[in-house]
Kinemage of the C-alpha trace (Angstrom):
@kinemage 1
@onewidth
@group {chain A} dominant
@subgroup {mainchain}
@vectorlist {calphas} color= white
{ca met a 1} P -16.736 3.751 2.517
{ca lys a 2} L -13.139 3.911 3.699
{ca leu a 3} L -10.443 6.108 2.135
{ca ala a 4} L -6.848 4.974 2.449
{ca thr a 5} L -3.364 5.205 1.001
{ca leu a 6} L -0.813 2.561 0.108
{ca cys a 7} L 2.781 3.728 -0.308
{ca tyr a 8} L 5.916 2.123 -1.705
{ca leu a 9} L 9.273 3.710 -0.858
{ca leu a 10} L 11.991 2.838 -3.358
{ca lys a 11} L 15.715 2.713 -2.651
{ca asp a 12} L 18.114 1.334 -5.241
{ca asp a 13} L 16.354 -1.829 -6.486
{ca lys a 14} L 14.377 -2.360 -3.262
{ca val a 15} L 10.957 -1.467 -1.851
{ca leu a 16} L 10.149 -0.892 1.819
{ca met a 17} L 7.484 -3.400 2.877
{ca val a 18} L 5.881 -4.274 6.195
{ca tyr a 19} L 5.055 -7.782 7.372
{ca arg a 20} L 1.826 -7.261 9.325
{ca asn a 21} L 2.256 -9.198 12.568
{ca lys a 22} L 1.853 -6.821 15.528
{ca lys a 23} L -1.736 -5.602 15.809
{ca glu a 24} L -4.583 -7.633 17.285
{ca asn a 25} L -7.509 -8.275 14.932
{ca asp a 26} L -5.528 -7.015 11.923
{ca tyr a 27} L -7.362 -8.009 8.741
{ca his a 28} L -3.955 -8.006 6.993
{ca lys a 29} L -2.181 -10.131 9.657
{ca gly a 30} L 0.383 -12.461 8.094
{ca lys a 31} L 0.534 -10.489 4.826
{ca trp a 32} L 3.211 -8.203 3.420
{ca asn a 33} L 2.004 -4.721 2.451
{ca gly a 34} L 3.221 -1.345 1.426
{ca leu a 35} L 2.898 1.326 4.108
{ca gly a 36} L -0.246 3.374 4.535
{ca gly a 37} L -3.627 3.529 6.131
{ca lys a 38} L -6.900 5.358 6.571
{ca phe a 39} L -7.448 9.069 6.056
{ca glu a 40} L -7.967 11.304 9.058
{ca ser a 41} L -10.505 14.114 8.934
{ca gly a 42} L -9.536 16.915 6.553
{ca glu a 43} L -6.595 15.095 4.973
{ca ser a 44} L -5.800 15.043 1.268
{ca pro a 45} L -4.424 11.821 -0.228
{ca phe a 46} L -0.917 13.358 -0.097
{ca asp a 47} L -1.345 14.394 3.558
{ca cys a 48} L -2.486 10.894 4.504
{ca ala a 49} L 0.321 9.194 2.580
{ca ile a 50} L 3.039 11.331 4.163
{ca arg a 51} L 1.594 10.987 7.688
{ca glu a 52} L 1.048 7.221 7.464
{ca val a 53} L 4.556 6.514 6.151
{ca gln a 54} L 6.063 8.700 8.875
{ca glu a 55} L 4.016 6.990 11.606
{ca glu a 56} L 4.795 3.489 10.341
{ca ser a 57} L 8.482 3.912 9.470
{ca gly a 58} L 9.933 7.149 10.832
{ca leu a 59} L 10.629 8.253 7.238
{ca thr a 60} L 9.164 11.389 5.666
{ca met a 61} L 8.362 11.137 1.954
{ca ile a 62} L 9.303 14.048 -0.284
{ca asn a 63} L 7.252 14.551 -3.465
{ca pro a 64} L 5.353 11.253 -3.440
{ca ala a 65} L 4.101 10.282 -6.909
{ca leu a 66} L 0.474 9.221 -7.298
{ca lys a 67} L 0.592 6.025 -9.373
{ca gly a 68} L -2.934 4.698 -9.198
{ca phe a 69} L -6.312 4.390 -7.553
{ca ile a 70} L -7.988 1.116 -6.594
{ca thr a 71} L -11.503 0.397 -5.390
{ca phe a 72} L -11.993 -2.732 -3.270
{ca pro a 73} L -15.788 -3.222 -2.958
{ca lys a 74} L -16.696 -4.699 0.445
{ca phe a 75} L -13.066 -5.818 0.860
{ca asp a 76} L -13.452 -6.500 4.576
{ca gly a 77} L -17.016 -7.740 4.117
{ca phe a 78} L -18.446 -4.410 5.257
{ca phe a 79} L -16.951 -1.383 3.512
{ca asp a 80} L -15.866 -0.311 0.069
{ca trp a 81} L -12.213 0.734 0.306
{ca his a 82} L -10.865 3.419 -2.028
{ca val a 83} L -7.074 3.406 -2.034
{ca phe a 84} L -4.623 5.939 -3.491
{ca leu a 85} L -1.263 4.342 -4.386
{ca phe a 86} L 1.976 6.317 -4.151
{ca thr a 87} L 5.669 5.749 -4.701
{ca ser a 88} L 8.562 7.827 -3.461
{ca thr a 89} L 12.279 7.721 -4.142
{ca glu a 90} L 12.940 10.740 -1.932
{ca phe a 91} L 12.576 10.638 1.839
{ca thr a 92} L 14.318 11.813 4.975
{ca gly a 93} L 14.661 10.505 8.510
{ca glu a 94} L 15.776 7.299 10.146
{ca leu a 95} L 13.956 3.999 9.793
{ca thr a 96} L 12.273 3.119 13.094
{ca glu a 97} L 10.334 0.117 14.350
{ca ser a 98} L 6.800 -0.020 12.958
{ca pro a 99} L 3.717 -0.439 15.153
{ca glu a 100} L 2.230 -2.492 12.274
{ca gly a 101} L 4.915 -5.163 11.925
{ca lys a 102} L 8.396 -5.954 10.658
{ca leu a 103} L 9.819 -3.486 8.101
{ca glu a 104} L 12.137 -4.805 5.438
{ca trp a 105} L 13.695 -3.565 2.192
{ca ile a 106} L 12.733 -6.185 -0.422
{ca lys a 107} L 14.212 -6.473 -3.910
{ca ile a 108} L 11.620 -5.502 -6.524
{ca glu a 109} L 12.146 -8.815 -8.321
{ca asp a 110} L 11.303 -10.700 -5.092
{ca leu a 111} L 8.038 -8.928 -4.231
{ca asn a 112} L 5.790 -11.596 -5.738
{ca lys a 113} L 7.544 -14.267 -3.662
{ca leu a 114} L 6.110 -12.683 -0.505
{ca asn a 115} L 2.793 -13.594 1.111
{ca leu a 116} L 0.833 -10.771 -0.534
{ca trp a 117} L -2.881 -10.463 -1.139
{ca glu a 118} L -3.614 -12.097 -4.523
{ca gly a 119} L -4.654 -8.754 -6.013
{ca asp a 120} L -1.427 -7.140 -4.832
{ca lys a 121} L 0.507 -9.693 -6.895
{ca ile a 122} L -1.310 -8.322 -9.932
{ca phe a 123} L -1.057 -4.561 -9.321
{ca ile a 124} L 2.395 -4.448 -7.681
{ca asp a 125} L 4.071 -4.290 -11.118
{ca trp a 126} L 1.752 -1.469 -12.219
{ca ile a 127} L 3.153 0.924 -9.617
{ca phe a 128} L 6.506 0.852 -11.428
{ca asn a 129} L 4.788 1.689 -14.738
{ca lys a 130} L 4.841 5.178 -16.199
{ca lys a 131} L 1.065 5.027 -16.779
{ca phe a 132} L -1.472 5.973 -14.118
{ca phe a 133} L -4.030 3.244 -13.446
{ca cys a 134} L -7.526 3.066 -12.045
{ca ala a 135} L -8.717 -0.395 -11.000
{ca lys a 136} L -11.320 -2.373 -9.120
{ca phe a 137} L -10.418 -5.605 -7.304
{ca ile a 138} L -13.215 -7.890 -6.200
{ca tyr a 139} L -12.738 -10.126 -3.149
{ca glu a 140} L -15.241 -12.306 -1.330
{ca asn a 141} L -14.488 -13.641 2.158
{ca gly a 142} L -10.829 -12.669 1.724
{ca lys a 143} L -10.520 -14.531 -1.592
{ca tyr a 144} L -9.601 -12.729 -4.817
{ca leu a 145} L -12.211 -13.192 -7.559
{ca arg a 146} L -11.389 -10.765 -10.385
{ca his a 147} L -10.314 -7.259 -11.325
{ca glu a 148} L -10.820 -4.530 -13.905
{ca val a 149} L -8.209 -1.933 -14.831
{ca asn a 150} L -7.867 1.146 -17.005
{ca phe a 151} L -4.447 2.660 -17.767
{ca gln a 152} L -4.184 6.373 -18.594
């Protein structure tokens, strides 16, 4: 099992996204993603979210809001991934170059035009909802099959 975070920084009507194109053997290569990554030992979801965003963008989130939780069974063919999703409208620092790929502020209305994972095209709108969600997205060999969701 892998624990991870996925974070979406919001500024005006835009979201900070990363085009994954820098790391060798990156399972997400060629896709646009929110910022985030795997937990380090002893971290809470909030700790991981703040650290990952800072490492990938130079920005420090203030009061990130937990918007949802998604399970991706055997997403990479090996591990179940459990992902905590956050948004933040408050952050400090200067945007820096990301070790993951190209950072870009994308208009919310244009997010689904990007090369996202198929499941991301479904849940991306949920993160702007006022309701918390808990979901499971099933993929096989990198292909989206189905999902289940419960809104609180």
